[in-house]
C-alpha positions, 0 to 999 in steps of 0.5 A: 402297658410297656414301661418307658424306663429301664429302672427296676421295679421297687420290691422288698424281701420282707413280708411281715413289714413290707417297708423293712429290708428283711423279716424280723426272724431274718434280720441280724440287727438288734431290734428285739427286747430292751436296749443295752444298758450304759452309754458305751454299750448303747453307742456300740449297739447303734454302730454295730447295727449300722455296720450290719445295715451296710452289709445287708444293702450289699448282699446278693449283688455281684462285683459289677453291681457293687461297683455300679456308679450312682450318677455322673460325675459321681464315683460313688458305688456300694463297693466304693462305700465299703472301701471308703469306710475301711479307709476312715476306720483306719483314719479314726485310729490316727485321731486317737493315736499319739504316734505317726499316722497310719498310711492310707489304705488305697493311696491318694485322695478318692482312691477308695472310690476311684479304685472300686472296680467290678472285679471279684478280687477287689470286692473280696479285698474290700470286705477283708479290709473293712473287717480288719480296720473295724476290728483294729479300731474297735480294739483300740477303743476297747482299752478306753471305757470312760466315754469322756476320756480324751485321746490323741494329739487333739484330745478327741473324747471316746464318746465323740469318736463313737458318735462320729463313727455312727454318723458316718455309717448312718449317712452312708447307709442312706446313700446305700439305700438309694444305690441299691434301689437303683441297682435292683429295685430292692428297698427297705429300712 
């Protein structure tokens, strides 16, 4: 029977647990053994795993696929999510700083999504921007080991910022699930 849709068939690369994105031996996320001890280590572990999940959802796609928009009039794409998260990592440093705010990476509001075009140079820059901004925010927070310590002009607690970062990545990983499935049909947690 001929298909009536141009939507891709759903599939998973995983064979051990077909509802997963990758088989356990191929999954870089921490899913083995005991979770880390302590509040900060636990929060950082969750953040790391969501960051890896987002990267995994983008793996194996070309620039055009990464830049593919979801549904009109939305400008959301996987590439836009990478650029957006680089932008918000930078902004989170503004939350904990007493100094002048850092300028936006991509300019005006929504430029992170609007500028997500299917060019390899834009993709390479997005990955580099995200890695740099994540490292800078991680380094800024690493100087504060008390999760209750309040930082910046508005007194955000270290814990609050870490939880917010996890929430932001988790929400965008859910969106990335749907975006990826629309691009090539790949599914999995």
